[in-house]
N, C-alpha and C positions, 0 to 999 in steps of 0.2 A: 861243560865245554859244548860250543855250537857245533853243528854238524858241518856247516860251511862257513868259510870266512872270505868276504868280499872287501877289497882294499880300494881306496881312492885318495887322491892327494888333497890335503886341505888347502883350498884356495887362498892366495895371498890378498886377493881383492874382492870382487864380487862373488858371493856364495848363494847361489839359488836355493840350496837346501838350508842354509843357516844353521848348520850343525845338526839338523834333524833329517832323518831319512824315513819319515812316516810314510810318504807317498811310494817310494821304492819298496818298502816293507809290506804294502798291501798285497803284493804278490809273493814276496820273499818270507814273510812272517811265519806262515804255516810250515815253511820247510826248515825252520830252526837255523836261520842264516844270521850271521853278524856282519854288520858294515862298519868297518874301521876307517877312520880319517888318519892318514899318515901326515904329520907335520914336516915331512923330510925337506931339508933345505938344499939337498945335493942329489944328483941322479944315483950316486952309490947308496945313499940312505934310503931312497925310494925301492931300489933293487933289494935291499935287505928286508925292507918292510912288505914286499910282495912276493918274496921268494916262494912261500908255501901257500899263496893265496889261491883260492878255487876260481875267483873271478876278479877282473879289474873294472872299476868305472873310470873311464878315461876323462879326466878333466883336471884343470889346474896346472899340467905340465905336459910336454910331448911325450908320448909313449915310444920310445926309440927302440932300435934293433938290440942295443945293449940290455935294456930293460926286459925286453921280450925273451931274449935268450937266457936270462937269469931266472925265469919263471920255471918251477919245478913242477907245478900242479895246476896251472891255470887252463881253464876249460872255455873261457869266453872273455873277450874285451868288449865292453859295451860303451857305446857313445850316445849322448843325448842330443846330438845334432844331426844335420843331413850330412855335411861334409865330413870326410874321415882323414883329412890331411894332417891331423895332430897325432895319428897312429901310423907306425910304419907297417903297412898292410902286408907288404911283401915279406917282411920278417915273420909276422904272425902266420902267414900261410905256410912259410917254410917249416915253421914250428907246429903246424896242425891246430891252430887256434882260431876259431871263428871271430870275426869282428862284426858287431852289429851296430846299426845306427837307427835314426828315427826319420824316414824319408817322406812322412806324409802328414806329421801332426800339425805343422805350422806352415804349410804351403799357402793356404788362403791369405795369411798375412804378408808373405813374400810377394805374392802376385799383386795384393793391394799396393804395396810399396813400389813395385816395378811400374804399376800404372800411374802412381802418384809422380814418380820421377820423370816419367814420359810426358805427363801434362805439365808439370812444372818447368821442365827444360824446354819444351816446345813454346810455352808462353811466356818464357824469360821471367819467371816468377820473382827471383831474387833481385834482378835489376829493376823490376817494376815496383816491388816493395821499397827498394832504396830511393827511387825517384819520388814515390809518394810521401816519404819521410824527410827528404833533405832539400825540399824546395823546388824539385824538378817536375812538379805535377804536370805541367803543360807538355812535357817531353814524352809522357808515357805513351800516348796514343800514336804519335808519329813514329816512335820506336818500334811498336808492334805492327804498324801498318805496312812494314816492309817484308813482312813474313805471310806465307799462305795460311788458310785455315787448315785445321787438322783433317777434316773431311776430305777424303781422296788421296790422302798421302799414304805411302807404302811403309809398313812397319814389318822389319824382318828379324826373325828369332835365330840366334845362333845356338843350337841345341834346343830340342823340343821335348823336354822332360815335363814333370808335374807343374812346375812353376810357370814355364812358358805356355802351357795349355790353358792354365787358368787366367793367365794375363791375356791370352788371345780372346777368351770369353769376354773379359772385360772391355777389350778393345772393340769389339764388334759393333757396339752402339755408337761409337764415334765415327763409323763410316770409313775406316781405313782398310786398305787392301794389305793382305798379309802373306808373307813368304816365311819359309823355314829351311834351315839346313840341319840335318842330323842324319849321319849314315847308319845309326843304330835303331832308328824308328821307321816303321813301315809307312809307306807314302799314304796308305788308306787311313792311317790314324791322323795324319795331318789334314787329309781332306775333310774328315769328320768335323774338324774345327774351322773349316772354311780357310785353310791356309794351303798355299801352293808350294810344293816341295821343289827346291832349286839347289844348285851347287853353291859352295861358299862364295866363290868369285861372283856369281851372278846376284846372290843376295846383296853383297857389299855394293855392287855397281847399281843395283836397282832401288835400294831402300832409302827412304828419307830418315828413318829412325832405325837404328840397329840396337837390339835388345840382346845382351849377352847373358846366357844362362848355362854354360858349360861347367860341369863339376871339375873340382881341382884334382886331377889325376895326372900321372906322369905324362901321358900322351896329350893331355890338354894344356900343359904348361907353355905359356907364350904361344897360344894358339893364334892369337891376333898380333901382328908385328907391323912394323913400318910399311912393308909391302901390302899389307891388307888395308891399312888406313888410307894409303894413297889410291886405293880403288874407289873409296867412298866418295860421295858427291860432296862439293865444298859447303853445301847448306845442310849436310846431314848431322844428325844427333847420335851419340853414342851413350847407351844406358848399360850399367852393369850391376846386377843384384846377385850374380853368381859367386865367383871366387876372384880375388885380385890377381893371383898368379897365372890366371888363364890369359892375361894381357901384358904385353911388354909395355910397362908403364912409361918408359922413357919415350918409346915411339908414340904413345898416346899424347904425352905432353908436348912433344914436337908437333904432332898433327893439329892440336888445339892452338899452339903458339903461332904456327905458320900458316893456319887457315886452310889446312887439307879438309878439316871438318869444322863445323860451326860451334858446337857445344857438346857438353857431357853432364850426365846425372849419374853419380856413382855412390853406391852403398859400401863398395869393397875397394880395397887398394892392395898393391902388391906388398907393401910392408905397412902393418898395423900395430899400434897407431903410426901415423905418418910422421916423419921428422919435421921440425918447425920450418926447415928451408924447403920442403916439397913445393914445387912451383904450382901444383894444382890448388894448394890453399889460398893463392893470391889471384887466381883467374876469375874474372867476372863471368866468364861463359862456362863455369863449372858449378853445378849443385853437388854438395856433398852431404852424406849422412854417415854416421859412425858405426857401419856394420850392424845396423839394428833392424833390418827388414823383416826378420822373424819375430820380433819382440811384441808380445801382447800379454794381457793378463793371463791368458789361457796356456801360453807357450810352455813355461817351465813346469807347471804342475803336470801337463799331459806328457811331456818329454820325460820327466822323472818316472812317472808311472810306467811308460813304455821300457825304460831302462830296466826297471825292476821285473817286468813281464819277461823281457828277453833273457835275463840272467836265469829266471825261474824255469824258463822252458829248458835251457841248457842243462842246468843243475839237475832237472828232472829226467834227463836222458833224451830230450826232444830237440828237433831243428828250431832254431829261432825263426821268428816271422820274417825279419829282414837281415840279410847277411851281405856285407860288403864283399867278401871273398867266398862266394858259394861253392867254389870248387873244392874248398877245404872240407865241406860237409861229408862227402863221400868217404874221406879218409878218417872219419871220426866213428865212434860207437853210437852216435846219435840217431835216433829213430826219425824217419821222415813221416810226418803227420799231416802236412798239407803241402802243396807245390809253392816254391818260392816264385816271385814275379820273373817272367822271362821277356817282359817288355824291354827293358835296358838292362836287367840285372838290378837286384835289390840296391837301393841307395841312391838312384839317380834324382837330381832335383831339377 
């Protein structure tokens, strides 16, 4: 009988592990750990499958308060993503269970994607592509000639975590001016990236491009509303590679439809996948990608390895490297072996 039992939901669609947990077991194998996939069709079935689990790999279903309160022996809930919105972190904290994530493994990919959306939206790539294909070739140059060049434009970052910082590095060669709003980051950190710290209101009023990077937390839900979009320039662009729920999508749709802002490039939406009648799908001034900013050949293997490493640390009695709810660590018997990040707190993207 294995010394430890780790349970995860068997995904109904895409399965990065494809039924094999060899990468997670690189760290867990020497500890005599068994990883069990539960085919649970209901929350109650999953509760029964995880009741005595030593750890949970959070994937395939939301880890709700009801599931967490049914755990009798769980020492850690591990996520293979940056965002922790699929886990009721407050319930886990109340039960004294650390929740881990992977805040740094695929940040380069997301920054690449953010910069791609900035450039594609600014140069109206989809509209230009359509003109080249549908016989409107001669209209392409006049269409773009009404817009300024990117050099000298102002790029504003809402939240200045890991992704925003690497996006700022990518933006420097394009000659943009950069602003950032983030009450959790030291101003000197922003200065190191050539970014001017400002208030949210000032950022929205001054920016030609607003890039949203706030994490999906209770405090950040609908951080940007109609009031905020009305502050932006009518020629401004809005980019979001963070989380959909940080934006009031109805307000964004109205802002695009009524010309409060000019265009948007979005990798995330408030509801995913979107319903077929979502107005964003039919807008020529919107570029959409299906929440794939982090995707690359490297992403899943490294994220899975990190999940195994985090579980191994906790099961061996040590603090995890990254903890979404670090306050809980002091209430456990886990040994502190290295300091966790105090920059924003573990898990910021």
